[in-house]
N, C-alpha and C positions, 0 to 999 in steps of 0.2 A: 634866249634867243643865241647865236653861237658868238664866240668872240673876235673881236677885228682883229686882223694880223697882227699891228702893231701892237696890241693888249697884248694876244698872245707870244710873240715873239718877248715880251718883257717878263711877262710871265716864267716862260719858260727857262731865264736865266737866272732866276731865284729858285729853280726846282729844287727841293731835298726829299729825305725819305718820306718826310709828313704829306708835303703838296704832292707828292706822286700818287698816293694813294687817295687824297682826297680828289686831283685829278681823275681818277680812274672811277670811282665812286659819283662823282659829279657829272661825267660823261655818260655814264650809265643812264641817271635822272634824266639827263637834258637829249636822250634819244629820239627820234620824232617816234612816235608810237604810232602802230599802224591799228587797228581794232582787233584784225584778226592774223595780225602777225606773232608769231614767237619768235625769243630770244634768241634761242639757240635751234641749233641743227640737231644736237644730240642730248640725252639726260646727263645730269652729272656724275662724274664717278666717284665714287666714296676711296679715297688714297689706300685706307686701312683692307680694300680689298687687293692692292694690285701687291705685287713683288717690288723692289727697285728696278728692276729690269724693264717690266712690263710699265712703270711709271716714264721710264725714260722714252720710250720706243711711243707710249701714248703723247708726249710733250712733243717728242719731236714731230709727230703726224699733224699737229696742230699748227705747225709753221710751213706746212708743204704748200707750194704755192697753189697746188691743186685743190688744196683742204676750204672749202666754203661755208660760211655760217648761212641759217636763213635769213638773217639781218645783220649785216655789218652794221660797225661802230663809225659815228661823225659824219662829215659831210651832209649836214642837216642842212643847211642850206640848197646845196646843190640836187638834193634828195625831195625838197618840195620845188623846184622849180620843173624837174622832170616830170616827177609827177603832177602838176598841176598843167605842165604842158599836155600830156597823155591825156587826163582828163578830159581836157577843153576839147582835145584836136579828135581823138579817138573815140572815146565814150559818149559824147553828144554830138558826132557825125560835124566834124568840122575840119578837115584835113589840114596837115601843114608837115611843115620839118622844121627839124632841129640838129645843129651841129654841135658837137660838144668836142675841145679841144682841151689839149693839158698832157704835161711829160709824161714818158712812161713810169707805171707804177705809181699813179695817182688813183688808182681806181674807178674810173670812167667806163670801163667794160662791166666789172662787176655789181656798180649800181645802177645799172640799164638793165641788166638780165634782171636784178633782185626788184627792180621795181616793176618789169614785165610778167615776173609770176606774180607780185602783189596783184597787179590787173588783173589777170587769171581770175583770181580766187576774188575781186569785186564783182565780176563779171558774171561766176558761175552762183552769186550769191544776191543777182541782182533782185531775185524776184521775191526774197523776206528781207534783204537788208533794207530800211528806211531809210539811210543815209545814200546809197546809192539809186534808190528812186528820186530825192530830194533832186539828185543831180541830170534828172532826165536824159538818163542814157538810153540811146537807140535800138532800136530790137533787133538788127543786125548780128549774124556771128561774129564775130572778131577769131581772126588768126594771125600767129605774131611769127614772124621770121627774122632769123638772125643768121648772118652770113657773116664770115670772116673773109676779106677780100682779099688778103694773101693767097690764097689755093684757087683764085680764079685764073691767073694767067693773064692773058690777052683780057684789056677790059670790056670790049663786049663779050666775052663770055659771061657776066655778069646776067646780062639777058637771058641765056639758057637757065645758068643755074636757078634764078630765082624763079622762070616757068616751072621748072621742073621740081621744084619743093612746093608749088602750088597744084601740082597736076596735069602740066603744058606740055607744049611739043618742045624739040630738040634744037632743032633749026635757028639760026641765030635770026635770021629774017624774020620767020614766021614768031620767032619767042618776042619778038619787041612789038608786034600785030597782036598777039595773046594778052600780055603785061596790059597793053595800052587800053583791049578790050576788057579788061578785068577790073582794073584799078580803077577806070574811069567808064563807070557805067552806073545809071541811074538808077537801074532796077535791081542793081546786084544787091544779092542779100547779107554780104561779107565785107566789114571792114579790115582794112590791112594795116598791120603794124611792122614795118619792114627796119629792120636795125644793123647797119653796114659799119662793121669793124673795119677798122684801117682803110678807110673809104679816100684817102691819098695814093691806095697806089690804082687807081683808076685812072686817073690824071693822064691824056692824052695831048696831042699835038693840037687839038683843035677843042678838046673836052667834051665833044657830043654826048657822051656817056653821061658825064656828071650835070651837064644844063639839062638832058633828058630827066636824069633820075628825079631834079632838084624840081622841075616844072610840072611832072606828075603830080603832085601835092594838089597844084594852085589851080587846076583847070576846074571846069564846071563838071559838078556829078563825080568828082575824086571820091575815093573812099580809101584811099591812100596816105597813111601818116610815116613820113621819111623821119629817123635819126639816125645821123652819119658821125664816127667816131674816128679820128685821126690827131697826132699831136701837134700840127701845126696849127698856131693861134691865126694865122693870115690868109690858111687856104682861099677860104669864098672871096676876100677881095683881092689877092694876088692873081689867083688863077681863076676863077670866076667874075671876074668884074662885069658882066652881061647882066648876071641874078636881078641886080638887085633894077637896073634900066626894065624887065621883063617883068617885074612885081613878085619874082621867086625867092627872093631872101631868106632865107633861114633863120631862125630866132637862134640867136648862137648863144654858148656858155662856156666857160672856161675855168679847168680845172686848176688849181694853185699847186704848187708841190706840198707835202703835208709838211706841217710844222713838229718840232720837238714835244709838245703837248696833244697831241695828235697822235704819233707814232704811240706814245707812252700808253696813250688809252686803249689803242688799239692790239697792243702786244699784252697788255694787261686782260682784256675781255677776252681774247684770246686762249688764257692759261686760264681763265676763269670759266672755260665754257665747260670744260672736262674734270676739272678739279674744285671739289669742295676742299675750303680753308679750315681744313682739321689738322695741320700740322705747319709747321715754318714752310713759308712758299718756294717751290722748287728753284725760280728763279731770283736772286736777289732784285729787289728794288732798284738799287743803285747801277747794278750793271744792266737794267733794263733803261735807265734814264742815259747809260754811257752809251748804248747802243741808238737810242732816238738821237741823242745830240751829234752822231756821228754821221749817221743817215742823212737828217735833216743838213747838216753841214754841207754836205755833197751835194745831193740832186732831189734827196725828198723822197726818192724811190720805193716805196714799201716793199717790192720784192725783196732788193736789197737787205731790206731789216730782217724780212724774215728767214733769209737765208742767214744772217750773222745768227740769230737767234738758235737757229737750227744748229747749226757749226759748234754754237758755244755748250748747247746741249750734248753734243755729240763728245765733247771733248773733257766734260762734267762726269758722262758716262765711260770715257775713258780711263781717267782717275779713280772713280769708285772700282772699275772692274780690277784695276792694280791691287786696291784695297782688299778688296773681296780675296785675292788670292793668296793674300799675307793671315786673311782673320777668318775663325770659323764662325764668326758673328754677323757677320757683314749683311746679311739676308735681312737684319732687322731695318724696318723703316725707316728709324732715327737715326742711321749710320748713312744714309744716303749721301750721296756727295751733291751738292748746292751750285748752281752755276751764280760764280760770284765775280767780281769785275775782273781778275785775271783772265778767266775763261771767255770772258766775251771782249776784253781788247785782243787776245789772241786771233779769235773771231775775225775780229772787226780789220784789223792788221792783214789777215790773209785776204780778205776782200777788198783792200785798197793798194796802196802804192809801194808795201815791202815788195824787199826782190822776191825772183822766180824761185831762187833756193830755199827761201824763209817759208815762201807760202808753199810750196809741198810739203816740205817736213810740220809744217801744222795740220797737213790732211789727216783725216781718218784714214784707217787701213785701206777701206775698200775704195777710197776714193784714191788710195795712192797706188790701189791692183787697177784701176780702171784708167788711171794715168800710164802705166808700166803696159799695157794693154794697147793702148796706143803707140808707145815706143816701140814695141814690137813688129805692129801690123807696119809703122811707117819703115823701119829698118829693112824690113821684108820688099817693100818698093813692088806691091801687085798690084798698084794702081790707086785710084779715088777711095778712102775711107767712106764708106757710108756709113749712118746711123745703125741700120741693121746690122752691116758685119761687125762693124764694131761689137754691138750686145749677142752676137753668133759668137766670134772671139772670145770676149770676156768668160762666157758660158763654157764654152768649148777647153779652155784654158783651164779653169777652176776643175775642170774634172778631170783634164790629164794630167796637174799637178797633184791633185787628190790633196792640196792643202787647205782650202776654205771651201765653204760652201757659197755658191752664187747668190747673190742677193734679188729680191724678188723684183720683179717685171717695173712695180711705182718705186721701190728705191731704187731702182737703175737709172728712172728718168729725173728722179729726185738728184741722184749725185752726180748724176750727168749736166743738170741744169748748175748745181751750185760750182763745177768745175769752170761752167763757161761764165760763171758771173766773176768769181777770182781771175778771169782772163787766162786761164793756162789752156786751156781750147776753145773754137770756135766750131758755131753751126752755122749751116746756112740754112737760108728760108726755103720752104719746099711743100708742094702742095700734100705728098704721103712723106711721113716721119721718117720711116725707115731707109727712104730715097736721098735722105738729107746728109749732103758731106760734112764729115768731120776735121776740122783741121786744129794740129798740134801746135801749138802758140810758143814752145819753149823747146831749146836745144837739148840734144840729147845728152851732152857735158853737166847741163843745169841739173837734168833728173839723175843722173849718174852723182852727182855731188853732194845733192841734197840726200839720196837713200842710201849710201856708202857701205853708212854703218848699221842700217835696220836690215839684219841678216836674213829674219824671213821674205821680207818684200823683194831682196835682191834673191832670193832662191827663186820666186816669182818669174824674173828675168830669164834667168840663167836657162 
């Protein structure tokens, strides 16, 4: 059983090296085990087959926000509730709705997507899996539709986008009729699971859209199971009070912020995914604990913990590169610079409340180059800076200066995300990523003050 939050907090206050390791192993043993789930999304890599630089690259990839595991760590209670809800409503033909709330970075969307994939596997094996037969699954096909409502724009556009994914019409009025016919159909041969992330963006003056969406699963002959995900805990009570009177109130589930113990287990699990413990761990367990404590003390946002760890690994890599230039034997894996408390503390400070000048100095080289690219573009004053223009300018400047090779597109997205995390830039929301506006949140004097002694970066600006 998962620990109660009060007990978790008490345990976290007494964490030391031994308990960190025991937390990790206990967490792995206590995972909710799916009969057909694999724990990791890739095979373990023997560190003996990798160079130090490859180890750093592999480790950094584990802490990218885009990196996902086949099965995540923790959230056992929430996992069970969501899976039981879908098993009850979608698999045995009893439609319903579920509203999931919680702060950003608490794993809501990740867990729902993971369970939906599990459901697909269960459904595909229903003919031979005795456990699935005992649950008396219906004989209809199952279609899972996921959508982030941030891309919808006008709330009523959600109808046409849902209809388009199912294969229906484009017109809004016709789309509502089409969805009504598809979702509420006694003779239909398909059960639909619709997952709407950021569902609070569909709020309107009269809330007609949200009332319609939550009403469909409760109608006779409905084939729709709806899951809405948002940050607000009181969305249904505050904005949709008539749901209760209509008998359409969804089941509610709230995700609490991650605790110290949970963050430690997740970070350790990510490292163990790719690396066999055939040499001293790349990241000191005390550094993992430090990261977990700082993030849990702020808002428990796991995405921030991932960014801090990735930044710390980059700092260790930077230190290793300096030592390599002074030694002939630094390719030896035993000489690799491991992430320690100092690296993690610097990374954590860069993502918290330290001054902008300090934040900029603690950035990695290409993070500084990206920031300088924005600095150059803002001085040129050629209108709004979009994500696409920003990326194109960075690549062209790399080639024109011929000082550094541009990073890959994936690395560009990661580095830009980390600049946003530390508050040096802002990125507006938008349907198309390349059209999103980029805002520079630091003054040019702060950039120049931070980088004035860095000759390599100053050459980039000139």
